[in-house]
KOLNUFI-822198 format. One record per residue: residue number from 1; residue in one letter; x, y, z of N, C-alpha, C, O in turn. Coordinates in Angstrom, 2 decimals, padded with zeros to 5 digits. Layout:
REM residues N
num,residuo,neast,nnorth,nup,caeast,canorth,caup,ceast,cnorth,cup,oeast,onorth,oup
NUM,A,X,Y,Z,X,Y,Z,X,Y,Z,X,Y,Z
...
END
This chain:
REM residues 83
num,residuo,neast,nnorth,nup,caeast,canorth,caup,ceast,cnorth,cup,oeast,onorth,oup
1,M,-017.41,006.66,048.07,-017.91,005.29,047.96,-019.22,005.30,047.17,-019.99,006.26,047.23
2,F,-019.44,004.26,046.45,-020.65,004.14,045.65,-021.84,003.77,046.53,-021.68,003.39,047.69
3,K,-023.03,003.90,045.95,-024.26,003.54,046.64,-025.00,002.47,045.84,-024.82,002.35,044.63
4,I,-025.81,001.69,046.52,-026.63,000.69,045.86,-027.50,001.38,044.81,-028.13,002.40,045.08
5,G,-027.53,000.81,043.62,-028.31,001.36,042.52,-027.52,002.26,041.59,-027.99,002.56,040.49
6,N,-026.31,002.71,042.02,-025.49,003.52,041.14,-025.12,002.77,039.88,-024.91,001.55,039.90
7,K,-025.03,003.50,038.77,-024.48,002.96,037.54,-023.00,003.30,037.54,-022.63,004.45,037.77
8,V,-022.16,002.30,037.29,-020.72,002.50,037.26,-020.16,001.94,035.95,-020.71,001.00,035.38
9,V,-019.06,002.53,035.50,-018.40,002.05,034.29,-017.05,001.46,034.70,-016.34,002.02,035.53
10,C,-016.73,000.32,034.12,-015.47,-000.35,034.42,-014.32,000.42,033.76,-014.36,000.70,032.56
11,I,-013.30,000.76,034.55,-012.13,001.44,034.01,-010.88,000.57,034.10,-009.81,000.97,033.65
12,D,-011.00,-000.62,034.70,-009.86,-001.54,034.83,-010.38,-002.97,034.90,-010.88,-003.41,035.93
13,D,-010.25,-003.69,033.79,-010.72,-005.08,033.77,-009.57,-006.09,033.82,-009.79,-007.29,033.68
14,I,-008.34,-005.60,034.03,-007.17,-006.49,034.05,-007.29,-007.50,035.18,-007.40,-007.12,036.34
15,G,-007.26,-008.76,034.84,-007.33,-009.84,035.81,-008.73,-010.18,036.29,-008.90,-011.12,037.07
16,A,-009.72,-009.43,035.85,-011.11,-009.69,036.24,-011.83,-010.32,035.05,-012.25,-009.61,034.13
17,E,-011.97,-011.61,035.07,-012.52,-012.35,033.93,-013.94,-011.94,033.57,-014.33,-012.04,032.40
18,N,-014.72,-011.49,034.53,-016.13,-011.21,034.30,-016.45,-009.73,034.08,-017.62,-009.35,034.04
19,L,-015.41,-008.91,033.94,-015.61,-007.48,033.67,-015.10,-007.15,032.28,-014.19,-007.79,031.76
20,V,-015.71,-006.13,031.67,-015.26,-005.63,030.37,-015.06,-004.12,030.52,-015.98,-003.40,030.90
21,E,-013.86,-003.65,030.20,-013.58,-002.22,030.29,-014.57,-001.43,029.45,-014.88,-001.81,028.32
22,N,-015.07,-000.33,030.00,-016.04,000.58,029.40,-017.48,000.08,029.44,-018.39,000.79,029.02
23,D,-017.71,-001.14,029.94,-019.09,-001.61,030.13,-019.67,-000.98,031.39,-018.95,-000.64,032.33
24,I,-020.99,-000.84,031.39,-021.68,-000.22,032.52,-022.36,-001.31,033.35,-022.98,-002.23,032.81
25,Y,-022.24,-001.17,034.67,-022.79,-002.13,035.62,-023.61,-001.38,036.68,-023.48,-000.17,036.84
26,T,-024.46,-002.13,037.39,-025.28,-001.56,038.46,-024.80,-002.12,039.80,-024.62,-003.33,039.94
27,V,-024.58,-001.24,040.78,-024.12,-001.66,042.10,-025.26,-002.36,042.84,-026.33,-001.79,043.04
28,K,-025.00,-003.60,043.24,-025.97,-004.39,044.00,-025.74,-004.27,045.50,-026.69,-004.27,046.28
29,A,-024.49,-004.16,045.89,-024.13,-004.01,047.31,-022.74,-003.38,047.37,-021.93,-003.54,046.46
30,C,-022.48,-002.66,048.47,-021.15,-002.07,048.66,-020.89,-001.93,050.15,-021.81,-001.71,050.94
31,W,-019.63,-002.04,050.53,-019.27,-001.92,051.92,-017.80,-001.57,052.05,-017.01,-001.80,051.13
32,E,-017.44,-001.03,053.20,-016.04,-000.76,053.55,-015.47,-002.02,054.18,-016.11,-002.63,055.04
33,D,-014.27,-002.40,053.75,-013.69,-003.63,054.31,-012.28,-003.42,054.85,-011.58,-004.39,055.12
34,G,-011.86,-002.17,055.00,-010.52,-001.91,055.51,-009.44,-001.95,054.44,-008.29,-001.63,054.72
35,R,-009.81,-002.33,053.21,-008.86,-002.38,052.11,-009.33,-001.53,050.93,-008.92,-001.76,049.79
36,G,-010.17,-000.54,051.19,-010.63,000.32,050.12,-012.05,000.08,049.70,-012.55,000.76,048.80
37,G,-012.72,-000.86,050.31,-014.12,-001.12,050.00,-014.30,-002.30,049.07,-013.34,-002.89,048.58
38,A,-015.56,-002.62,048.84,-015.90,-003.76,047.99,-017.26,-003.51,047.34,-018.13,-002.85,047.91
39,L,-017.43,-004.06,046.13,-018.68,-003.90,045.37,-019.17,-005.25,044.87,-018.38,-006.10,044.47
40,L,-020.48,-005.41,044.89,-021.13,-006.49,044.15,-021.95,-005.83,043.06,-022.50,-004.74,043.26
41,L,-022.03,-006.48,041.91,-022.73,-005.92,040.76,-023.86,-006.84,040.33,-023.79,-008.05,040.51
42,N,-024.91,-006.26,039.77,-026.02,-007.07,039.26,-025.61,-007.89,038.04,-026.07,-009.01,037.87
43,E,-024.75,-007.33,037.20,-024.47,-007.93,035.90,-023.22,-008.80,035.84,-022.95,-009.41,034.80
44,A,-022.44,-008.89,036.92,-021.20,-009.68,036.88,-020.88,-010.24,038.26,-021.17,-009.62,039.28
45,E,-020.27,-011.41,038.27,-019.84,-012.06,039.50,-018.31,-011.96,039.60,-017.63,-012.02,038.57
46,P,-017.78,-011.82,040.80,-016.31,-011.79,040.97,-015.68,-013.10,040.52,-016.35,-014.13,040.46
47,N,-014.38,-013.05,040.22,-013.65,-014.27,039.87,-013.78,-015.30,040.98,-014.01,-014.95,042.14
48,F,-013.65,-016.57,040.63,-013.69,-017.66,041.60,-012.69,-017.39,042.72,-011.54,-017.06,042.45
49,G,-013.13,-017.53,043.95,-012.27,-017.32,045.10,-012.29,-015.89,045.63,-011.69,-015.61,046.67
50,H,-012.98,-015.00,044.93,-013.09,-013.61,045.37,-014.52,-013.34,045.83,-015.47,-013.91,045.29
51,V,-014.66,-012.47,046.80,-015.98,-012.16,047.35,-016.64,-011.01,046.60,-017.86,-011.00,046.43
52,A,-015.84,-010.04,046.15,-016.39,-008.83,045.53,-015.34,-008.19,044.62,-014.23,-008.69,044.48
53,F,-015.72,-007.07,044.02,-014.81,-006.29,043.18,-014.27,-005.11,043.99,-014.96,-004.59,044.87
54,Y,-013.06,-004.68,043.68,-012.52,-003.46,044.28,-013.15,-002.25,043.59,-013.24,-002.22,042.36
55,P,-013.59,-001.25,044.36,-014.22,-000.07,043.77,-013.32,000.72,042.82,-013.82,001.43,041.95
56,N,-011.99,000.61,042.99,-011.10,001.38,042.12,-011.11,000.87,040.67,-010.46,001.47,039.81
57,R,-011.81,-000.21,040.41,-011.98,-000.69,039.03,-013.08,000.08,038.29,-013.29,-000.14,037.09
58,F,-013.79,000.97,038.99,-014.98,001.62,038.43,-014.97,003.11,038.68,-014.28,003.61,039.57
59,R,-015.75,003.82,037.87,-016.08,005.21,038.15,-017.58,005.37,037.97,-018.21,004.62,037.23
60,L,-018.13,006.35,038.65,-019.56,006.61,038.58,-019.94,007.10,037.19,-019.23,007.92,036.60
61,V,-021.04,006.62,036.65,-021.55,007.11,035.37,-022.22,008.45,035.62,-023.14,008.55,036.43
62,E,-021.77,009.47,034.93,-022.34,010.80,035.07,-023.59,010.89,034.20,-023.50,010.78,032.97
63,D,-024.74,011.08,034.83,-025.98,011.16,034.06,-026.80,012.40,034.39,-027.99,012.48,034.07
64,N,-026.16,013.38,035.04,-026.86,014.62,035.39,-027.35,015.35,034.14,-028.38,016.03,034.19
65,W,-026.63,015.23,033.05,-026.99,015.92,031.81,-028.33,015.44,031.26,-028.98,016.18,030.52
66,V,-028.74,014.24,031.59,-029.99,013.69,031.07,-031.18,014.53,031.52,-032.08,014.82,030.73
67,E,-031.19,014.92,032.79,-032.29,015.74,033.31,-032.40,017.06,032.54,-033.50,017.50,032.22
68,E,-031.27,017.67,032.25,-031.27,018.94,031.51,-031.84,018.75,030.10,-032.64,019.57,029.64
69,V,-031.44,017.70,029.44,-031.96,017.42,028.09,-033.47,017.19,028.15,-034.21,017.73,027.32
70,L,-033.93,016.40,029.11,-035.36,016.13,029.23,-036.15,017.40,029.52,-037.25,017.59,028.99
71,E,-035.60,018.27,030.36,-036.27,019.54,030.63,-036.38,020.37,029.36,-037.42,020.99,029.12
72,N,-035.33,020.40,028.56,-035.36,021.15,027.31,-036.36,020.56,026.31,-037.01,021.31,025.58
73,I,-036.48,019.26,026.28,-037.46,018.63,025.39,-038.87,019.03,025.82,-039.71,019.35,024.97
74,N,-039.14,019.03,027.12,-040.46,019.41,027.60,-040.77,020.87,027.30,-041.92,021.21,027.01
75,V,-039.77,021.75,027.37,-039.98,023.15,027.05,-040.33,023.29,025.57,-041.25,024.02,025.23
76,C,-039.60,022.60,024.71,-039.84,022.68,023.27,-041.19,022.07,022.89,-041.79,022.47,021.89
77,K,-041.65,021.11,023.65,-042.91,020.44,023.36,-044.09,021.42,023.41,-045.08,021.25,022.70
78,D,-043.97,022.45,024.25,-045.07,023.41,024.44,-045.03,024.56,023.43,-045.94,025.40,023.41
79,V,-044.01,024.61,022.59,-043.90,025.68,021.61,-044.71,025.29,020.37,-044.49,024.21,019.82
80,P,-045.64,026.14,019.92,-046.44,025.80,018.74,-045.57,025.75,017.48,-044.63,026.53,017.32
81,V,-045.89,024.83,016.62,-045.19,024.68,015.35,-045.94,025.42,014.28,-047.15,025.23,014.11
82,S,-045.24,026.29,013.53,-045.91,027.01,012.44,-045.71,026.27,011.13,-044.69,025.60,010.94
83,S,-046.68,026.39,010.23,-046.57,025.66,008.97,-046.19,026.54,007.82,-046.07,026.06,006.70
END
């Protein structure tokens, strides 16, 4: 299950007027509802008559690689440049 604040990417926008496949959204709220869970997003509202989005429309955005890149940039920053 997702957590509040997670970045998620839409993998299924069929029938969801306010979602765009491959767009990234931020989880505003999430809960278990006995039918697989439910999500609210900061950037989109569910279709009229629906309370939330089904989590199976999304996958977590993998951003672990960002920390590694930033660490490498900081390491390179300390290396003197020769002319």
